[in-house]
C-alpha angles and dihedrals in degrees: 000000000000091000095052102028140038091055095136094106094061100027123066124220110267129183124200106274117270118231115254111280094235093051098042093047089061098059143031098242120125111278099222122075117223122271111247114232095255093052093047090053091046096049092045089055089064090073112114093211092229120210087226105034106208090185089064094042091054094047111097088217094046088231114196091242101162090050096054092041089057092047090050091050088053092050093247095132099157090054089046089054092049090053092045096050093044090078101024128057093196110030092153089058096044091048088059106038110021112112091240090173088067097038129027101358093040089059098041110134095224089051089056090049092054101255097110124257126280106258093242099164095051091048092048089052091048093050094050097041087052089050092054091046093050094045095245093129107089135181117257111280107213112210096191126016115222125205096222116100135206127204115208120197109209131035096218126113096285093050095044094047091051091046093053094049093048092046089052087060091052102258122144106246131193122182117205118199135176095219131076093243130042120242104073112208090359088069105030105021107043119064123236094247087069100031122012111218093232087067091059094040094054089052094050090046088054090054090051089051087052090062099260112142121221122202109192130193087030120141119193106227093028103052097022133350122241089254092054090052089047089056091051097049136045091229138008131211120200108207102152099138120215120286108158107113120230112239133222114226105215133125115278095028091131093061117117122261094041109118141170115253095248092057090056096043095043092052091051094046093047090053089051089053091052098255125145107248113185098196091050095043093052090050099250096115096026113102095202112135093355136120102243124200119190119192115207142049108231132101091273090057089051089051089053098049093046091047090052090053090054091049087060098250117186090231135352121206129178119205115203127173096217132045129269092266091058099046114128093213127089112284088219091057092047089052091050090050092050091050089053093055104264113152114220116205102197126201095023135126129189114253098181144339115242128207144091107250097343132029118272102163142015117219108214135198121215116235137211123198119242132179120330116278129211091291091059092246124112113273117247114238121191117235108225115234093015098114124141134165133244123196113242134178092169127022120198118197114211102170100135136269137276130196121267119238095273099175089059095039093048096045089241106116093170094061103116119233133180125250087267092055095251117134115265115229138176099259092217099048100022087225122140123224087273112083113247094011116113132180135204144167128026093344086068104031099029126243107341144139128311090237091058090049090054090049092050091048091052092048091048091053090057092051094044090051091052089050093048093047090051090047092051092048092052090050091052092048091048090053 
């Protein structure tokens, strides 16, 4: 191990090279070039092979990171891929969009000792992209087909991860989704420069080849109620995610050209997929030549500002009520946005939107930070008399997401939800108050990370399988 690993003292941290700012700001291609094999081996060899691997502990999926780093350093890439995919249904996605600076890389021991973290995310991406290229990624091979079926509502990461795990056990799985393509936010919410859609499409195609059925443009409550689906399947998983945008209650909010973040991102992503998008084509949701103001400080806000840059906006400003240190978004994404010319106006909060029929300016209050609030971050306090104005032709609200009213939408009024509207589950079994109906992902925990959705989907598969096995045993005894 000493020959291949523990090289962090002599080798510096090195990420795959970023594309030149001027070039990358003009298109929607991913901004990082690929690692070459030699560099991936070299950077993997920096791992200190900790006895207590904090990178793994702080990964929601408990990925065996030191193991596949060592295998990569030894040139055993196929084995590295097998270890990587054994705990993660979408390693190629997580390698691209996980906030590694907050999770595995942020807790790397050699990072804490001042040597610079191992570039875990980039190596994970390299391993999996190599696996796809070499044909090592195979559809699920079912050893024994089972008659029991599971209906999954939502074709996002939680639903797809659960579907793959259940299919591996031989269950018949159907995923129902309201959109015309599977993938959820991976397709319509995350821009190509972070996650190219071909990466998602090849994964969903693999699931189809594995025997998982997808029913698109299907709305529970409109096409079938939750109870009708429940009659059709032996178990149901609700994995819809959360899509309802949070609003900002200030004067002028009904003016035209003020949109939720998902409207803006979905229009852009659909255009990238070749769809006809009326509001983009007529210029409404196209940032070209406009002064763009984005309100919010999370990863979705960063997706919006960086999309606006690529659409050739005249100016792009981001208003955030705390300072840079307290932003909820990935520091890496903030840095990328700053490099691409986004102007961050820290410690500000919109007071009102100004305009006649459509917005032309945002009046903004300055903020100071007080004592920490319930989130642990310092509470924003408005400074009276501090107002100033920012020009705006298009305002994008990126304030987070809440659950839709699923009991009403699904025609299942007795489905129990929390006071926040998320679905209540038994934390041990992941089952709702309705027998045989489970829930996982953001619809349970609230808006969160893709990696947590994958973890929840995998956990749900385990609990659903236990339920189905128990159900089958009771049926045999009754016979």
